[in-house]
C-alpha positions, 0 to 999 in steps of 0.5 A, spaced: 750 332 562 753 326 565 751 319 563 749 313 567 749 306 564 745 301 568 744 293 568 751 291 566 752 284 567 757 281 563 765 282 563 765 284 556 760 289 556 763 292 562 770 292 559 768 296 553 764 301 557 770 303 562 775 303 556 771 307 552 774 314 550 768 317 553 766 313 559 759 314 563 760 318 569 756 312 573 755 304 571 750 301 575 749 293 577 743 290 579 745 287 586 739 284 590 732 285 585 732 278 582 726 279 578 730 283 573 733 279 568 739 284 569 740 281 576 747 279 578 749 273 583 753 275 588 759 271 586 759 273 579 758 280 581 765 279 585 768 277 579 765 283 575 767 288 579 774 286 579 774 290 572 778 297 573 772 302 573 777 307 571 774 314 570 767 311 572 763 310 579 760 304 580 753 304 583 749 298 587 742 298 585 738 296 591 731 295 592 729 295 599 735 292 601 736 288 608 742 288 613 744 281 611 744 284 603 748 290 605 753 286 609 754 282 604 757 287 599 760 292 604 767 290 601 765 291 594 768 297 590 761 301 590 762 308 590 754 309 591 748 305 593 742 307 589 736 305 593 729 304 592 723 303 597 726 305 603 724 311 608 729 316 610 731 314 617 733 307 614 737 310 608 740 315 613 742 309 617 745 306 611 749 312 609 752 313 616 754 306 617 757 304 611 760 311 609 757 311 602 754 316 597 746 315 596 742 316 590 735 316 592 730 313 587 723 316 587 718 312 583 714 317 579 707 316 576 704 323 578 706 330 581 705 328 588 710 322 587 715 327 585 714 332 591 716 326 596 724 328 594 723 333 599 723 328 605 730 325 603 734 332 602 738 330 608 740 323 605 741 324 598 747 325 594 743 325 588 736 324 586 734 319 581 727 320 578 724 313 575 718 310 573 714 305 577 716 300 572 722 297 575 725 292 571 720 293 565 723 300 563 716 304 563 716 311 562 713 317 566 712 324 564 719 327 565 715 334 565 713 333 572 720 334 574 722 340 570 721 346 575 724 342 581 729 346 586 734 342 588 741 343 591 743 336 589 744 333 582 738 330 578 738 324 575 733 322 570 731 314 568 724 311 565 725 308 558 730 313 556 732 311 548 738 312 544 734 316 539 731 321 544 733 328 544 738 329 549 737 337 549 730 336 552 733 332 558 739 337 559 733 342 561 731 338 567 736 333 569 744 333 570 744 326 569 741 321 564 740 314 566 739 308 561 739 301 561 733 297 556 735 303 551 742 300 550 739 293 549 738 288 543 733 282 544 734 283 552 742 284 552 747 290 552 748 292 545 756 295 544 754 299 538 748 302 541 752 303 547 757 307 543 752 311 539 749 313 546 756 315 549 758 319 543 751 323 543 753 324 551 760 327 549 757 331 543 752 334 548 757 336 553 761 340 547 755 344 546 754 347 553 
């Protein structure tokens, strides 16, 4: 099991994560979704991403990105674009034009939503299954994705908490994506991040 910590918006937290003995595989930044309290303005994002990612991959979280927004971030050191609310042909165009790996985000309420992942098989490098809450950290029934047959890695989000049994997630996903579960009073909490990353390390050791 690998980890993604999402919604990083300050340099102290990012430095802590990238220098952790067991850093996450992926670190996400809210690039264009201004409704989120974790949104990072472009000038702040440029400064933030000067921090060496080291062993992690940097992920731009994008909700229905425009061409203008994509051109603006083209020189930033992102390894993946995590894209919500675009159709296959537009994502395919972005992937080809910007030569970037893609995490296709599928927002889930029922089984029908889950099955839409098949539409994106030719463009997704990773499938992310998330709730329809976006910035609200809502849950969905994770059992809905239990029997998926995908040749691509599966990432799981949707109100993941540090006290959750990671073994349950390991049965259905390759990567667990956490954001609000690592916060106290709306801000990332270093102590919670440390607990989570150590739990991920223990889960790897068990496999």
